[in-house]
Every structure is written in structure tokens, then in C-alpha cells.
NUTORDO-902665 format. One record per residue (C-alpha): residue number from 1; residue in one letter; chain; x, y, z. Coordinates in nm, 4 decimals. Each point is the difference from the previous one (the first is absolute). Layout:
REM NUTORDO-902665
+-----+------+------+----------+----------+----------+
| pos | code | unit |        u |        v |        w |
+-----+------+------+----------+----------+----------+
| NUM |    A |    A |        X |        Y |        Z |
...
+-----+------+------+----------+----------+----------+
//
This chain:
REM NUTORDO-902665
+-----+------+------+----------+----------+----------+
| pos | code | unit |        u |        v |        w |
+-----+------+------+----------+----------+----------+
|   1 |    M |    A |   0.0056 |   0.0160 |  -0.0140 |
|   2 |    V |    A |   0.2239 |   0.2638 |   0.0897 |
|   3 |    E |    A |   0.2354 |  -0.0699 |  -0.2859 |
|   4 |    N |    A |  -0.3136 |   0.0736 |  -0.2266 |
|   5 |    N |    A |  -0.0504 |   0.3158 |   0.2541 |
|   6 |    K |    A |  -0.2902 |  -0.2061 |   0.1368 |
|   7 |    S |    A |  -0.1036 |   0.1370 |   0.3911 |
|   8 |    I |    A |  -0.3058 |  -0.1189 |  -0.0044 |
|   9 |    F |    A |  -0.1445 |  -0.3528 |  -0.0952 |
|  10 |    T |    A |  -0.2819 |  -0.1915 |  -0.0183 |
|  11 |    V |    A |   0.0450 |  -0.4118 |   0.1472 |
|  12 |    D |    A |  -0.1377 |  -0.0846 |  -0.4042 |
|  13 |    D |    A |   0.2899 |   0.2172 |  -0.0762 |
|  14 |    A |    A |   0.2953 |  -0.1732 |   0.1988 |
|  15 |    V |    A |  -0.1965 |  -0.3601 |  -0.1299 |
|  16 |    K |    A |   0.1551 |   0.1527 |  -0.3540 |
|  17 |    I |    A |   0.3057 |   0.0594 |   0.1228 |
|  18 |    L |    A |   0.0739 |  -0.3406 |   0.1723 |
|  19 |    N |    A |  -0.1770 |  -0.1977 |  -0.1716 |
|  20 |    E |    A |  -0.1435 |  -0.1928 |   0.3466 |
|  21 |    K |    A |  -0.2884 |  -0.1011 |   0.1976 |
|  22 |    K |    A |  -0.2211 |   0.2702 |   0.0364 |
|  23 |    S |    A |  -0.0199 |  -0.1237 |   0.3504 |
|  24 |    S |    A |   0.3937 |  -0.0674 |   0.0597 |
|  25 |    V |    A |   0.0575 |   0.3630 |  -0.1379 |
|  26 |    T |    A |  -0.2669 |   0.1498 |   0.2201 |
|  27 |    K |    A |   0.1625 |  -0.1806 |   0.3038 |
|  28 |    L |    A |   0.3605 |   0.1494 |  -0.1260 |
|  29 |    L |    A |  -0.1972 |   0.3429 |   0.0088 |
|  30 |    H |    A |  -0.1414 |  -0.0234 |   0.3449 |
|  31 |    D |    A |   0.3442 |  -0.1179 |   0.1070 |
|  32 |    L |    A |   0.1335 |   0.3194 |  -0.1806 |
|  33 |    T |    A |  -0.2344 |   0.2149 |   0.2091 |
|  34 |    I |    A |   0.0888 |  -0.1610 |   0.3113 |
|  35 |    N |    A |   0.3719 |   0.0861 |  -0.0579 |
|  36 |    K |    A |  -0.0451 |   0.3582 |  -0.0923 |
|  37 |    W |    A |   0.0792 |  -0.0495 |  -0.3922 |
|  38 |    L |    A |  -0.3063 |   0.0716 |  -0.0766 |
|  39 |    F |    A |  -0.3717 |   0.1881 |   0.0685 |
|  40 |    R |    A |  -0.3730 |  -0.1400 |  -0.0590 |
|  41 |    L |    A |  -0.1065 |   0.3158 |  -0.1261 |
|  42 |    S |    A |  -0.3420 |  -0.1895 |  -0.0309 |
|  43 |    R |    A |  -0.1375 |  -0.3526 |  -0.1258 |
|  44 |    G |    A |   0.2329 |  -0.1247 |  -0.1702 |
|  45 |    K |    A |   0.2471 |   0.2730 |  -0.0907 |
|  46 |    Y |    A |   0.3142 |   0.0845 |   0.1475 |
|  47 |    L |    A |   0.2818 |   0.2776 |  -0.0119 |
|  48 |    I |    A |   0.3765 |  -0.0148 |   0.0127 |
|  49 |    L |    A |   0.1698 |   0.0554 |   0.3253 |
|  50 |    P |    A |   0.3195 |   0.1904 |  -0.0917 |
|  51 |    L |    A |   0.3100 |  -0.1520 |   0.2023 |
|  52 |    E |    A |   0.0792 |   0.3839 |   0.1275 |
|  53 |    A |    A |  -0.3764 |  -0.0747 |   0.1609 |
|  54 |    G |    A |   0.1116 |  -0.1730 |   0.3074 |
|  55 |    V |    A |  -0.1349 |  -0.1505 |   0.3027 |
|  56 |    K |    A |  -0.2718 |   0.2454 |  -0.0402 |
|  57 |    P |    A |  -0.0782 |   0.0535 |  -0.3195 |
|  58 |    E |    A |  -0.1561 |   0.2685 |  -0.1873 |
|  59 |    F |    A |  -0.0771 |   0.0971 |  -0.3039 |
|  60 |    T |    A |   0.2407 |   0.1080 |  -0.2785 |
|  61 |    E |    A |  -0.2731 |   0.0032 |  -0.2908 |
|  62 |    H |    A |  -0.2275 |   0.3047 |  -0.0910 |
|  63 |    E |    A |  -0.2503 |  -0.0217 |   0.2095 |
|  64 |    F |    A |  -0.1805 |   0.1359 |  -0.3320 |
|  65 |    I |    A |   0.0906 |  -0.3808 |  -0.1681 |
|  66 |    I |    A |  -0.1274 |  -0.1557 |   0.2996 |
|  67 |    A |    A |  -0.3232 |   0.1859 |   0.0878 |
|  68 |    S |    A |  -0.0860 |  -0.0838 |  -0.4010 |
|  69 |    N |    A |   0.0600 |  -0.3690 |   0.0170 |
|  70 |    L |    A |  -0.2281 |  -0.0756 |   0.3217 |
|  71 |    I |    A |  -0.3169 |   0.0324 |  -0.2251 |
|  72 |    T |    A |  -0.1314 |  -0.0073 |  -0.3897 |
|  73 |    P |    A |  -0.1980 |   0.2735 |  -0.1291 |
|  74 |    S |    A |   0.1569 |   0.2466 |   0.2181 |
|  75 |    Y |    A |   0.2174 |   0.4127 |  -0.0524 |
|  76 |    I |    A |   0.1667 |   0.1964 |   0.2365 |
|  77 |    S |    A |  -0.1315 |   0.3360 |   0.0874 |
|  78 |    Y |    A |  -0.1618 |   0.2142 |   0.2684 |
|  79 |    W |    A |   0.2812 |   0.0953 |   0.2594 |
|  80 |    S |    A |   0.2067 |  -0.2065 |  -0.1788 |
|  81 |    A |    A |   0.0206 |   0.1473 |  -0.3673 |
|  82 |    L |    A |  -0.0346 |   0.3920 |   0.1410 |
|  83 |    N |    A |   0.2949 |  -0.0932 |   0.1528 |
|  84 |    Y |    A |   0.2227 |  -0.2179 |  -0.3446 |
|  85 |    Y |    A |  -0.0891 |   0.3080 |  -0.1989 |
|  86 |    G |    A |   0.0761 |   0.2934 |   0.2433 |
|  87 |    F |    A |  -0.3012 |   0.1464 |   0.1054 |
|  88 |    T |    A |  -0.0332 |   0.0003 |   0.3701 |
|  89 |    E |    A |   0.3249 |  -0.0114 |   0.2483 |
|  90 |    Q |    A |  -0.1813 |  -0.1922 |   0.2763 |
|  91 |    V |    A |   0.1069 |  -0.3936 |  -0.0567 |
|  92 |    S |    A |  -0.2393 |  -0.2428 |   0.0960 |
|  93 |    K |    A |   0.1188 |  -0.2936 |   0.1703 |
|  94 |    T |    A |  -0.2873 |  -0.2324 |  -0.1360 |
|  95 |    I |    A |   0.0344 |  -0.1051 |  -0.3742 |
|  96 |    F |    A |  -0.3590 |   0.0925 |  -0.1609 |
|  97 |    V |    A |  -0.1011 |  -0.2939 |  -0.2747 |
|  98 |    A |    A |  -0.3076 |   0.0596 |  -0.2476 |
|  99 |    T |    A |  -0.1773 |  -0.3161 |  -0.0158 |
| 100 |    T |    A |  -0.2600 |  -0.1684 |  -0.1410 |
| 101 |    K |    A |  -0.0293 |  -0.2453 |   0.2464 |
| 102 |    R |    A |  -0.0272 |  -0.0375 |   0.4087 |
| 103 |    K |    A |   0.2787 |  -0.0733 |   0.1921 |
| 104 |    R |    A |   0.1599 |   0.0763 |   0.3390 |
| 105 |    E |    A |   0.2303 |   0.2825 |   0.1308 |
| 106 |    M |    A |   0.3354 |  -0.1681 |  -0.0045 |
| 107 |    N |    A |   0.3167 |   0.0513 |   0.2087 |
| 108 |    L |    A |   0.2798 |  -0.1809 |  -0.1228 |
| 109 |    L |    A |   0.3468 |   0.0369 |   0.1325 |
| 110 |    G |    A |  -0.1394 |   0.3614 |   0.1401 |
| 111 |    L |    A |  -0.1478 |   0.0852 |  -0.3345 |
| 112 |    K |    A |  -0.3323 |   0.1380 |   0.0074 |
| 113 |    I |    A |  -0.1690 |  -0.0974 |  -0.3167 |
| 114 |    K |    A |  -0.4251 |   0.1182 |  -0.0056 |
| 115 |    F |    A |  -0.1461 |  -0.1161 |  -0.2923 |
| 116 |    V |    A |  -0.3051 |   0.2215 |  -0.0820 |
| 117 |    T |    A |  -0.2784 |  -0.1889 |  -0.1798 |
| 118 |    I |    A |  -0.1746 |   0.2060 |  -0.2677 |
| 119 |    K |    A |  -0.3077 |  -0.0451 |  -0.2287 |
| 120 |    K |    A |   0.0947 |  -0.1970 |  -0.3694 |
| 121 |    D |    A |  -0.1529 |   0.3664 |  -0.1593 |
| 122 |    K |    A |   0.3176 |   0.1914 |   0.1863 |
| 123 |    F |    A |   0.2984 |  -0.1840 |  -0.0897 |
| 124 |    F |    A |   0.1373 |   0.1858 |  -0.2964 |
| 125 |    G |    A |   0.2418 |   0.2286 |  -0.0057 |
| 126 |    F |    A |   0.3111 |  -0.1877 |   0.0543 |
| 127 |    K |    A |   0.3891 |  -0.0589 |  -0.2185 |
| 128 |    K |    A |   0.2283 |  -0.2323 |   0.0498 |
| 129 |    I |    A |   0.2929 |   0.1475 |   0.1379 |
| 130 |    L |    A |   0.3819 |  -0.1993 |   0.0159 |
| 131 |    V |    A |   0.1136 |  -0.0312 |   0.3937 |
| 132 |    N |    A |   0.3575 |  -0.1781 |  -0.0257 |
| 133 |    N |    A |  -0.0897 |  -0.0836 |  -0.3056 |
| 134 |    R |    A |  -0.3589 |  -0.1960 |   0.1000 |
| 135 |    P |    A |  -0.3382 |   0.1469 |  -0.1332 |
| 136 |    V |    A |  -0.1922 |   0.1722 |   0.2849 |
| 137 |    N |    A |  -0.3677 |   0.1204 |  -0.0700 |
| 138 |    I |    A |   0.0220 |   0.3603 |   0.1556 |
| 139 |    A |    A |  -0.3039 |   0.2720 |  -0.0276 |
| 140 |    E |    A |   0.0860 |   0.2623 |  -0.2858 |
| 141 |    K |    A |   0.0010 |   0.3425 |   0.1546 |
| 142 |    E |    A |  -0.3534 |   0.0756 |  -0.0701 |
| 143 |    K |    A |  -0.1487 |  -0.2875 |   0.1518 |
| 144 |    V |    A |   0.1971 |   0.0345 |   0.3633 |
| 145 |    I |    A |  -0.1746 |   0.3075 |   0.0661 |
| 146 |    I |    A |  -0.3805 |  -0.1715 |  -0.1207 |
| 147 |    D |    A |   0.0455 |  -0.2782 |   0.2210 |
| 148 |    C |    A |   0.1424 |   0.2088 |   0.3332 |
| 149 |    L |    A |  -0.3400 |   0.2050 |  -0.0932 |
| 150 |    D |    A |  -0.1829 |  -0.3018 |  -0.0442 |
| 151 |    L |    A |   0.1728 |  -0.1333 |   0.3723 |
| 152 |    L |    A |   0.1572 |   0.2462 |   0.1885 |
| 153 |    R |    A |   0.1187 |  -0.1676 |   0.2592 |
| 154 |    N |    A |   0.2424 |  -0.1588 |  -0.2058 |
| 155 |    C |    A |   0.1634 |   0.3352 |  -0.0481 |
| 156 |    G |    A |   0.0056 |   0.1675 |   0.3098 |
| 157 |    G |    A |  -0.2857 |   0.2204 |  -0.0690 |
| 158 |    I |    A |  -0.1284 |   0.3255 |  -0.2496 |
| 159 |    T |    A |   0.3447 |   0.2168 |   0.0910 |
| 160 |    E |    A |   0.2001 |  -0.2822 |  -0.1179 |
| 161 |    I |    A |  -0.1776 |  -0.0420 |  -0.3549 |
| 162 |    I |    A |   0.0001 |   0.3849 |  -0.0050 |
| 163 |    K |    A |   0.3855 |   0.0257 |   0.0475 |
| 164 |    A |    A |  -0.0124 |  -0.2428 |  -0.2738 |
| 165 |    V |    A |  -0.2032 |   0.1335 |  -0.2486 |
| 166 |    D |    A |   0.2048 |   0.3320 |   0.0230 |
| 167 |    S |    A |   0.3100 |  -0.1408 |   0.0028 |
| 168 |    A |    A |  -0.0758 |  -0.2285 |  -0.3199 |
| 169 |    K |    A |  -0.1875 |   0.2669 |  -0.1366 |
| 170 |    E |    A |   0.3023 |   0.0061 |  -0.3250 |
| 171 |    E |    A |   0.0313 |  -0.3878 |  -0.0599 |
| 172 |    L |    A |  -0.4489 |  -0.1032 |   0.0752 |
| 173 |    G |    A |  -0.2207 |   0.0290 |  -0.3229 |
| 174 |    F |    A |  -0.3262 |   0.1862 |   0.0855 |
| 175 |    N |    A |  -0.2337 |  -0.1740 |  -0.2390 |
| 176 |    K |    A |   0.1229 |  -0.3147 |   0.1009 |
| 177 |    L |    A |  -0.0675 |   0.0430 |   0.3666 |
| 178 |    E |    A |  -0.3158 |   0.1591 |  -0.0879 |
| 179 |    D |    A |  -0.0679 |  -0.3271 |  -0.1853 |
| 180 |    Y |    A |   0.0829 |  -0.2531 |   0.2814 |
| 181 |    A |    A |  -0.1629 |   0.1816 |   0.2245 |
| 182 |    K |    A |  -0.2965 |  -0.0155 |  -0.2202 |
| 183 |    K |    A |   0.0492 |  -0.3809 |  -0.0440 |
| 184 |    M |    A |  -0.0431 |  -0.0522 |   0.3723 |
| 185 |    K |    A |  -0.3066 |   0.0959 |   0.0699 |
| 186 |    N |    A |   0.0530 |   0.1461 |   0.3345 |
| 187 |    Q |    A |  -0.2248 |   0.3260 |  -0.0257 |
| 188 |    A |    A |   0.2329 |   0.0523 |   0.3025 |
| 189 |    I |    A |   0.3776 |  -0.0238 |  -0.1629 |
| 190 |    I |    A |  -0.1864 |   0.1911 |  -0.3234 |
| 191 |    N |    A |  -0.0858 |   0.2667 |   0.2793 |
| 192 |    R |    A |   0.3161 |   0.0489 |   0.2081 |
| 193 |    L |    A |   0.2107 |  -0.0149 |  -0.3503 |
| 194 |    G |    A |  -0.1795 |   0.3885 |  -0.0728 |
| 195 |    Y |    A |   0.0315 |   0.0546 |   0.3166 |
| 196 |    I |    A |   0.3941 |  -0.0175 |   0.0642 |
| 197 |    L |    A |   0.0611 |   0.0942 |  -0.4065 |
| 198 |    E |    A |  -0.2191 |   0.3301 |   0.0480 |
| 199 |    L |    A |   0.2159 |   0.0569 |   0.3647 |
| 200 |    L |    A |   0.2878 |  -0.0312 |  -0.2125 |
| 201 |    G |    A |  -0.0727 |   0.2031 |  -0.2719 |
| 202 |    I |    A |  -0.0267 |  -0.2626 |  -0.2718 |
| 203 |    E |    A |  -0.2754 |   0.0485 |  -0.2702 |
| 204 |    T |    A |  -0.2581 |  -0.2770 |  -0.0144 |
| 205 |    K |    A |  -0.3005 |  -0.1388 |  -0.1734 |
| 206 |    L |    A |  -0.1667 |  -0.2071 |   0.2462 |
| 207 |    K |    A |  -0.2765 |   0.0252 |   0.1736 |
| 208 |    S |    A |  -0.1594 |  -0.0661 |   0.3667 |
| 209 |    G |    A |  -0.2487 |  -0.2499 |   0.1119 |
| 210 |    K |    A |  -0.2622 |   0.0166 |   0.1735 |
| 211 |    H |    A |   0.0262 |  -0.0690 |   0.3620 |
| 212 |    Y |    A |   0.2686 |   0.1132 |   0.2175 |
| 213 |    I |    A |   0.2955 |  -0.2126 |   0.0848 |
| 214 |    F |    A |   0.3079 |   0.1171 |   0.2873 |
| 215 |    L |    A |   0.2773 |   0.0977 |  -0.1872 |
| 216 |    D |    A |   0.1664 |  -0.1953 |   0.3064 |
| 217 |    P |    A |  -0.2003 |  -0.2896 |   0.0697 |
| 218 |    L |    A |   0.2748 |  -0.1062 |   0.2707 |
| 219 |    L |    A |  -0.1231 |   0.3191 |   0.1665 |
| 220 |    K |    A |  -0.3797 |   0.0209 |   0.1270 |
| 221 |    K |    A |  -0.0217 |   0.3619 |   0.1046 |
| 222 |    K |    A |  -0.1715 |   0.2813 |  -0.2781 |
| 223 |    I |    A |   0.1884 |   0.3222 |  -0.0225 |
| 224 |    S |    A |  -0.1908 |   0.1695 |  -0.2639 |
| 225 |    Y |    A |  -0.1390 |  -0.0888 |  -0.3339 |
| 226 |    N |    A |   0.0255 |   0.0242 |  -0.3511 |
| 227 |    A |    A |  -0.2007 |   0.0274 |  -0.2373 |
| 228 |    K |    A |   0.1387 |  -0.0595 |  -0.3678 |
| 229 |    W |    A |   0.1824 |  -0.2949 |   0.0921 |
| 230 |    K |    A |  -0.2829 |  -0.1492 |   0.2674 |
| 231 |    I |    A |   0.3005 |  -0.0145 |   0.2754 |
| 232 |    I |    A |  -0.0332 |   0.0539 |   0.3533 |
| 233 |    E |    A |   0.3109 |   0.1148 |   0.0981 |
| 234 |    N |    A |   0.1478 |  -0.1855 |   0.3221 |
| 235 |    I |    A |   0.3607 |   0.1858 |  -0.0309 |
| 236 |    P |    A |   0.0342 |   0.3693 |   0.0136 |
| 237 |    K |    A |   0.1125 |   0.1011 |  -0.3452 |
| 238 |    T |    A |   0.3400 |   0.1862 |   0.1685 |
| 239 |    D |    A |   0.1280 |  -0.3450 |   0.1836 |
| 240 |    L |    A |  -0.0638 |  -0.1600 |  -0.4189 |
| 241 |    L |    A |   0.2340 |   0.2076 |  -0.1520 |
| 242 |    S |    A |   0.1717 |   0.0892 |   0.3448 |
| 243 |    W |    A |   0.3860 |  -0.2685 |  -0.1301 |
| 244 |    R |    A |   0.0708 |   0.3007 |  -0.2559 |
| 245 |    E |    A |   0.0635 |   0.2171 |   0.2726 |
| 246 |    H |    A |   0.3006 |  -0.2508 |   0.0297 |
+-----+------+------+----------+----------+----------+
//
């Protein structure tokens, strides 16, 4: 596996290379795991631990590669993708993975991975990148903004997204951003995006829905109402833009 530059492999991969019975290979992999040569990522899937890992093993493989190999279909998004693109200064210790399947949060040797289950019609807007010469799916720049507006708890709240849009405004395709917002079929996303774009002085053709929604659903207090975007402003505008002063 190492010769093939493949640090993550399945039992079937090992059977093909070793040309042995599956039961024998499974026993071998179990023994190698016990002796800290391998780490079992999930049922039938293993990670080769480097020699320098020592008695207390830790991952040297990129966390995106590990997370992507744990579930299919999937793509890296939310806080993890914001950080990858440099749209946030905040670093989350959790890797966020969007998937159409259900899987419990995992903690692998200190690496926390959260699997965010989304509907199939929201599973779009990602691309393939190479990380250490290995393919990884990650949200496009526009889609990570939309994913975060859909589930703000996975990116640190509305203020982080306002900062992200402002820092990324030279890189974002705003027509695509608005198209993706509509494609999600969640009016709350459109309301929040329109509000943010206007706040930052960016022209938009979006139209709000009929019902009011909280600007940040993580906070339930009410400060004021924005009739144009049907937004319950539960964070003062001075706070939303306070980061510009630093």
C-alpha cells in the first residue's frame, strides 16, 4: 500500500495485494491494528500509521482525506471549507462533512469529524481537489456560503458569514451565489443572503419571502425588524460589523 502511495485501504484491497483468504487477511489486519501499525477508521477500512507515530499514534494524513474516506457520497463544507478558502480566521477543531447519509459524529485519535446530513436536492455545488495528491470533494466557494446560511450552527453564526462574504467578495460569483440560494428551496437562506448583501453594499436581485425569520437562529432575542428582508434582527448592526474596526 505504501509503495502505491495509498495510506487508506479496505480489507478487499489487502486481499487483492496479498492474494490470501479474506479470513486470514482480516486476522492479519486485526493484529497490525493491535500493534499500532494500522488504525481502524471504520468497518473494513484502515489507515496505515507511519513509523514515527510511536507508542501513542497520531494521524499524519490530512484530515480532509481521512474524513472523506469515512462516508460516500460526501464533501467537505461549513467551517472546514471556509477555513480552507481563507474566508475565516477562526479554526475549528472539528471537520465538517456534508452527506446524504446518516452517520454519528466520530472522534479518531483526537480528530473530531461531524457528518451533516442534508437532503439529496441540497447535495450539489462541490468540486474535486487534490490534497496530498489524493482526490477530495469540497464545497465550491459559493456553496459553502449557502450551506452555512442553511445551517449556521456549523460555521460559528451569522457574523462569521458576514465576515466571510466581505472577505471573499472579489472571489465569489454573485449570480451563482444567488442561484444556489434559490436552488436550496429554503426561503430563510434567501432572506439572510439578501440582508447580508445589502448590509455590505453589494447589489442583489433577490426577493424576500412572506414570513419573518431570525437573522441568527442560534439567538432568539428580538431587537428590531427589517421589513424588506423579513428579518428579525437579533444582533445589533454595530455588532455585525464590529470586526471591521480591528
